[in-house]
C-alpha positions in Angstrom: 3.0 19.6 22.5 4.2 16.5 22.9 6.6 14.6 20.9 4.2 12.3 18.8 2.2 15.3 18.2 5.5 17.1 16.7 6.6 14.7 14.2 2.7 13.9 12.6 2.5 14.9 9.1 -0.5 17.1 7.9 -2.7 15.4 5.4 -1.2 16.7 2.4 2.6 15.7 3.3 1.0 11.9 3.8 -0.9 12.3 0.2 2.6 13.4 -1.0 4.7 10.3 0.4 2.1 8.1 -0.5 2.2 9.2 -4.2 5.9 9.2 -4.5 6.7 5.8 -2.7 6.4 2.6 -4.6 6.5 0.1 -2.3 4.9 -1.1 0.7 4.7 -3.6 3.6 1.7 -4.9 4.0 0.5 -7.3 6.8 -2.5 -9.6 6.7 -3.6 -12.2 9.5 -2.6 -15.7 9.3 -5.1 -18.6 10.4 -2.9 -18.8 13.3 -3.2 -15.0 14.2 0.8 -14.4 13.4 0.9 -11.4 11.0 2.0 -12.0 7.5 3.8 -9.1 6.1 5.0 -8.8 2.4 6.8 -5.9 0.1 4.2 -5.0 -2.1 3.9 -2.6 -5.2 0.8 -0.6 -5.3 -1.4 2.2 -6.6 -4.0 5.0 -5.6 -7.6 5.4 -6.0 -8.8 8.7 -4.8 -6.1 8.7 -2.2 -7.1 5.1 -1.2 -4.0 2.3 -1.5 -4.6 -0.4 -4.0 -2.8 -3.6 -4.8 -3.4 -6.9 -6.6 -2.3 -10.3 -5.8 -2.0 -13.6 -7.3 -5.7 -15.5 -6.2 -3.9 -18.2 -4.4 -1.5 -16.3 -2.7 -1.7 -16.5 1.3 -2.6 -12.9 1.6 -5.4 -13.3 -0.5 -6.4 -16.5 1.7 -5.9 -14.4 4.6 -8.1 -11.6 3.4 -10.7 -13.8 2.6 -11.0 -14.7 5.8 -10.4 -11.3 7.4 -10.0 -8.1 5.6 -8.1 -6.1 8.2 -4.7 -4.6 7.3 -1.6 -2.6 8.2 0.0 -0.8 5.2 3.1 0.7 5.6 5.1 3.2 3.4 8.1 4.6 5.0 11.8 6.3 3.8 15.0 7.6 5.3 17.9 6.0 6.6 19.1 7.8 9.2 17.0 8.5 12.2 16.7 12.0 11.8 15.2 11.3 8.4 12.8 9.0 9.2 9.3 9.4 7.8 6.5 7.4 7.1 2.8 6.9 7.1 1.1 3.6 8.3 -2.7 2.8 7.6 -4.6 0.5 9.3 -7.7 -0.7 7.9 -9.5 -3.3 5.8 -9.0 -4.7 2.3 -12.2 -4.6 0.1 -11.8 -6.9 -3.1 -12.9 -5.3 -6.0 -14.4 -7.0 -8.9 -12.0 -6.0 -11.8 -8.2 -6.2 -11.1 -7.4 -4.4 -14.2 -7.2 -0.8 -13.3 -5.6 -1.4 -10.0 -2.9 -3.7 -12.3 -2.4 -0.8 -14.7 -1.7 1.5 -11.8 0.8 -1.4 -9.9 2.2 -1.7 -13.3 3.2 2.2 -13.7 5.1 1.9 -10.2 7.1 -0.9 -10.7 7.8 0.6 -14.6 8.0 4.2 -14.1 8.1 5.8 -17.4 6.9 3.0 -19.5 3.9 3.7 -21.6 0.1 2.4 -20.9 0.1 0.1 -24.2 3.3 -1.3 -23.5 2.0 -2.3 -19.7 -1.3 -3.0 -20.7 -0.5 -6.6 -22.1 1.3 -7.9 -18.9 -1.3 -6.6 -16.7 -3.8 -8.3 -19.0 -2.3 -11.6 -19.0 -1.4 -11.6 -15.1 -4.4 -9.9 -14.4 -6.4 -13.4 -15.0 -5.0 -14.7 -12.0 -5.1 -12.1 -9.6 -7.5 -10.3 -7.3 -7.2 -6.4 -6.7 -7.9 -4.7 -3.2 -8.8 -1.0 -2.1 -7.7 -0.5 1.6 -10.8 1.6 3.1 -8.4 3.5 6.0 -9.7 3.5 9.5 -6.8 5.1 11.4 -3.8 7.0 9.6 -0.5 7.0 11.6 2.1 9.5 10.4 5.9 10.7 11.3 8.6 12.9 10.5 11.9 13.0 12.2 13.0 15.8 10.2 10.9 17.8 12.7 12.7 16.9 15.7 15.4 19.2 15.2 
């Protein structure tokens, strides 16, 4: 077995990491072809990554032109502890941003009740688009498997 296969995480561990983490690195494609990389809070819908952003943001403009994205969730400080999931896919815009906004707000403020989050989500949601990432390819690694 090669080293790449040894460090790949099984699906249940990928799911657990995505459920436990709060932030991801989102890459979209700028008009000149360069990557636009930002840190985002995110939610999950049936295991798929969801996020929202202001309608006038660079990432929203990029996604209107080219829906391809990369989403990186990683953890660990030392090489031997590095774990991560990289999702390559396409972001599809959703009609109603409220559920995604609520899922994102829950990750931003763990333990805060939904009735306290809802006014924020409703107010900021008027200016936002929500997306779900349809995964094309998922790459994972867990360097703890190297020992």
